[in-house]
C-alpha positions in Angstrom: -99.6 133.8 -27.0 -96.1 135.0 -28.2 -95.4 136.3 -24.7 -96.6 133.1 -23.2 -94.4 131.0 -25.5 -91.4 133.1 -24.7 -91.9 132.7 -20.9 -92.2 128.9 -21.3 -89.1 128.7 -23.4 -87.1 130.7 -20.8 -88.4 128.3 -18.1 -87.3 125.4 -20.2 -83.8 126.7 -20.5 -83.5 127.3 -16.8 -84.4 123.7 -15.8 -81.9 120.9 -15.2 -81.7 118.2 -17.9 -84.4 115.6 -17.8 -85.8 113.1 -20.4 -89.3 114.6 -20.5 -90.4 117.1 -17.9 -93.4 119.3 -17.4 -93.1 123.1 -17.0 -96.4 124.8 -15.8 -97.9 128.2 -15.4 -101.3 129.6 -14.2 -103.1 132.7 -15.4 -103.6 133.4 -11.6 -102.9 131.4 -8.5 -105.3 133.3 -6.1 -109.1 133.7 -6.4 -111.0 136.2 -4.1 -114.5 135.3 -3.0 -116.7 138.4 -2.8 -120.4 139.0 -2.6 -120.5 139.5 -6.4 -118.3 136.5 -7.3 -120.1 134.6 -10.1 -117.3 132.2 -11.2 -114.0 132.5 -13.0 -112.0 130.9 -15.8 -108.5 129.8 -14.9 -106.0 129.3 -17.7 -103.5 126.5 -17.1 -100.7 126.3 -19.5 -97.3 124.6 -19.8 -94.7 122.9 -21.9 -92.8 119.6 -22.1 -89.0 120.0 -21.7 -86.8 117.4 -23.4 -83.1 116.9 -23.2 -83.3 115.3 -26.6 -86.1 114.3 -28.9 -88.0 111.0 -28.3 -87.1 107.9 -30.3 -88.9 107.8 -33.7 -90.9 104.7 -32.6 -92.1 106.3 -29.3 -95.9 106.7 -28.9 -97.2 110.3 -28.7 -97.6 112.0 -25.4 -100.8 113.1 -23.8 -101.6 115.5 -21.0 -104.1 115.3 -18.1 -104.9 118.3 -15.9 -106.9 117.9 -12.6 -108.1 120.7 -10.3 -109.3 119.5 -6.9 -111.1 121.6 -4.2 -110.9 120.9 -0.4 -111.8 117.4 0.6 -114.8 117.0 2.9 -116.7 114.0 4.4 -120.4 113.7 3.5 -123.3 111.3 3.6 -125.1 110.3 0.4 -128.8 109.3 1.1 -131.3 107.4 -0.9 -134.9 108.6 -0.8 -137.8 106.2 -1.3 -141.5 106.7 -1.5 -143.3 104.9 1.3 -147.0 105.3 2.3 -147.3 108.2 -0.1 -144.3 110.2 1.3 -140.6 110.5 0.5 -138.2 109.4 3.3 -134.5 108.7 3.6 -134.3 104.9 3.4 -130.6 104.3 3.3 -127.3 106.1 3.2 -123.6 105.7 2.5 -120.9 107.6 4.4 -118.2 109.0 2.1 -114.9 109.5 3.9 -113.6 112.2 1.6 -114.9 113.9 -1.5 -113.6 117.0 -3.3 -115.9 120.0 -3.1 -114.8 120.7 -6.7 -113.1 118.5 -9.2 -112.2 119.0 -12.8 -110.4 116.7 -15.2 -109.2 118.0 -18.6 -107.4 115.8 -21.1 -106.0 115.8 -24.6 -108.0 112.7 -25.6 -110.6 110.4 -23.9 -109.3 109.4 -20.5 -109.7 105.7 -21.0 -107.5 105.9 -24.1 -104.5 107.7 -22.4 -104.5 106.3 -18.8 -104.5 102.7 -17.6 -106.6 101.6 -14.7 -103.4 100.8 -12.7 -102.1 104.3 -13.1 -105.6 105.8 -12.3 -105.6 103.7 -9.1 -102.1 104.8 -8.2 -102.7 108.6 -8.8 -106.5 108.9 -8.1 -107.0 110.9 -11.3 -110.5 110.1 -12.5 -113.5 111.5 -10.7 -114.6 108.2 -9.1 -111.0 107.5 -7.9 -110.9 111.0 -6.3 -113.8 110.1 -4.0 -112.8 108.0 -1.0 -115.6 105.8 0.4 -113.7 103.0 2.1 -115.2 100.9 4.8 -118.8 100.9 3.6 -120.5 97.5 3.5 -123.4 98.6 1.4 -123.7 96.2 -1.5 -124.6 98.8 -4.1 -122.2 101.4 -2.8 -121.1 102.3 -6.4 -124.7 103.5 -7.2 -124.4 106.0 -4.4 -121.1 107.3 -5.7 -122.5 107.5 -9.2 -125.5 109.6 -7.8 -123.1 111.9 -6.0 -121.0 112.4 -9.2 -124.2 113.0 -11.3 -125.6 115.6 -8.9 -122.3 117.5 -8.6 -121.7 117.3 -12.4 -125.1 118.9 -13.0 -124.2 121.6 -10.5 -120.9 122.3 -12.3 -118.9 121.2 -9.3 -117.5 118.1 -11.1 -116.3 118.5 -14.7 -115.0 116.0 -17.2 -113.4 117.9 -20.0 -112.1 115.2 -22.4 -110.4 116.9 -25.3 -110.2 120.1 -23.3 -106.4 120.3 -23.4 -104.8 121.7 -26.5 -101.4 120.1 -27.2 -99.3 121.8 -29.9 -96.4 119.9 -31.6 -96.2 117.7 -28.5 -94.6 120.6 -26.7 -96.9 123.4 -25.6 -100.3 122.7 -23.9 -103.0 124.7 -22.4 -106.6 124.3 -21.0 -109.2 126.5 -19.4 -111.1 125.4 -16.3 -114.2 127.2 -15.1 -114.5 127.7 -11.4 -118.2 128.0 -10.4 -119.8 130.6 -8.2 -120.3 127.9 -5.5 -116.6 127.6 -4.7 -115.7 126.9 -1.1 -112.7 128.5 0.5 -109.4 126.6 0.6 -106.5 125.1 -1.4 -107.3 123.8 -4.9 -104.6 121.3 -5.8 -103.7 121.5 -9.5 -102.0 118.4 -11.0 -100.6 117.8 -14.5 -99.8 114.3 -15.7 -97.8 113.5 -18.8 -98.7 110.0 -20.2 -97.5 107.7 -22.9 -99.3 104.5 -23.8 -101.4 104.7 -20.6 -98.4 105.1 -18.3 -97.6 108.3 -16.3 -94.2 109.7 -17.6 -94.0 112.8 -15.4 -96.2 114.8 -12.9 -96.3 118.4 -11.7 -98.3 119.9 -8.9 -99.2 123.4 -7.8 -102.2 125.0 -6.1 -104.8 127.8 -6.5 -105.7 129.6 -3.3 -109.4 130.5 -2.9 -110.3 132.7 0.0 -112.9 135.2 1.1 -112.0 138.9 1.2 -113.5 142.1 2.5 -116.8 142.1 4.4 -117.3 138.4 3.5 -114.0 137.5 5.3 -114.9 139.6 8.3 -118.4 138.0 8.7 -116.9 134.5 8.3 -114.3 135.1 11.0 -116.9 136.7 13.2 -119.2 133.6 12.9 -116.3 131.4 14.0 -114.8 133.5 16.7 -117.8 135.3 18.1 -120.9 133.2 17.3 -123.1 135.1 19.8 -122.3 138.5 18.3 -122.7 137.0 14.8 -126.1 135.7 15.7 -127.2 139.1 17.1 -125.9 140.9 14.0 -127.7 138.5 11.7 -130.9 139.1 13.7 -130.5 142.9 13.5 -129.9 142.7 9.7 -133.0 140.6 9.2 -135.1 143.0 11.2 -133.8 146.0 9.3 -134.4 144.3 6.0 -137.9 143.4 7.0 -138.7 146.9 8.2 -137.2 148.4 4.9 -139.3 146.0 2.8 -142.5 146.9 4.8 -141.8 150.6 4.5 -141.2 150.3 0.7 -144.5 148.3 0.3 -146.4 150.9 2.3 -144.9 153.7 0.2 -146.0 152.0 -3.0 -149.5 151.5 -1.7 -149.8 155.1 -0.7 
């Protein structure tokens, strides 16, 4: 932590003067997806730079950190039991939803961020999901179901109190990236708030990409789908033959 604090202090000295400004760092800004990838913790740390101390009557600052995976359209369906079987009865089209989304805060989000600022910056999980143009009366229930399912999977995380803020200057939090990550750019945003209003923002990104054989297979499936299909068939046949041979050997 001493080395971390020293780095942040040097960064603070190098910045131009500002009333209250965020200085940020990441434990790593690239994540490699391999066959053995089972998730990873990312440390996000930073500091608040001040030209001079805040007025004595000023309310305390709070920090909000969000990490958002690639946005994708999707359809949320509702299943109903009819005539003894389950069928998809209705659906809502979601224009854009993050494949991964985490929100970490110093205090409960409702206490440190106003609805107006949440609407402006799309910080909370429901605000990060874009489902405009749907005329379904109970659209919100579909969005709630999507959030509930992805929260149970670990793809959506609400970490209230997950940011440690020391002396209103140094802050840090840890976000767990699950094993089900998709490849792409993971936008990382930090918001400094006071009395529900956003005082300053900072944005960077974490790059998540496949490497090694996984990258080669991914590129092959996109560029040469026929060859990829033949290769997949050969691998399946070889795996089946090996399993059968092993079973016969055990019986013998």
